[in-house]
N, C-alpha and C positions, 0 to 999 in steps of 0.2 A: 825336504820338510824345513819350514822356517823355524827360527828360534823365537822364544817368548820371554818377556820380562815379567818376573813375578812381583808380588807386592813388597818384596824385600828391597826394591829399588829405592835409592836415596836421592834420586834426581841430580846426580853429579854431572851428567852429560859426557862422561868419558867414553861411553859406548858410541855415542853419536859421532864423535870426532874420528873414530877409526872405521866406521862403516863405509865400504867402498862403493855401495850402491844407494846411498842416502835413504835407506829403508827405516831409519830410526828417527822418531820425532817426539817432541815434548807433548805429552798428553795431559790429562787432568790429574795432577798430583804425582805423576811419574812418567817416565819415558815409555814409549810403545814401539813395536816393530810392525811395519806394514808387510804382511806375509806375502803379498803379491810382488814386492820388490826384493825381498830377502833371498839371497842365493846360498844361504846356509854355509857360509865360509867359516863362521865361528870366531871372527876377529873381535866381535863385541863381547862375547862370553869370556875370552881371554883377558880383556881389558877391565872388566867389571870388578871393582874392589870388594864388593859384598856378595859375589857369586849369585846375582839375581837373574842371570840369563841362562836359559837351558833350552834344549831342543823341545819343540812343541809336540 
């Protein structure tokens, strides 16, 4: 199951830099995760300073 970025995202980009499969991209107003590419490693969730990433 892929992770999901909530509306609490502050668009800092810290999650994108740690994603090993390039599943995170800058969307309209916040970052988003491509569920087809996400391998559910949790690296992004651990990196997020506002805890905006959780399992979908």
